[in-house]
C-alpha angles and dihedrals in degrees: 000000000000088000091058092048091049091050091050091050090048092049089047091052092046091051092047092050089046091053092047091048092049093050088050092050092047090053091049090047090056090049090052091046090054092047090049091052091049091049092049090051090050091047090051091050091049093047090051091049091047090050090050093048092046089053092050091048092051090050091049092049090050092049091048091049090053091047092049092048089050091048092048089048090052092049090049091052091046091050089049091051092049091048091049090049092048091045090052090054091051092055 
């Protein structure tokens, strides 16, 4: 008889600990879910900022390419003018 009472007490204690542990884990799970949501929002913000900076970088590279082409075109014209001037002195 005492053995049955002892087993029931042990089972009761185990069930109580199981319930407490589950409640603790559920609380931790909610905390992790909240952290995951915050991290996802931060990742979205960073991706947005990255896309913006990438676009600005591409625009800057395009503008620099245009300026470089214009500069090279100007140098080419200047070189042609110098060559024409030198050729005119040779004649």
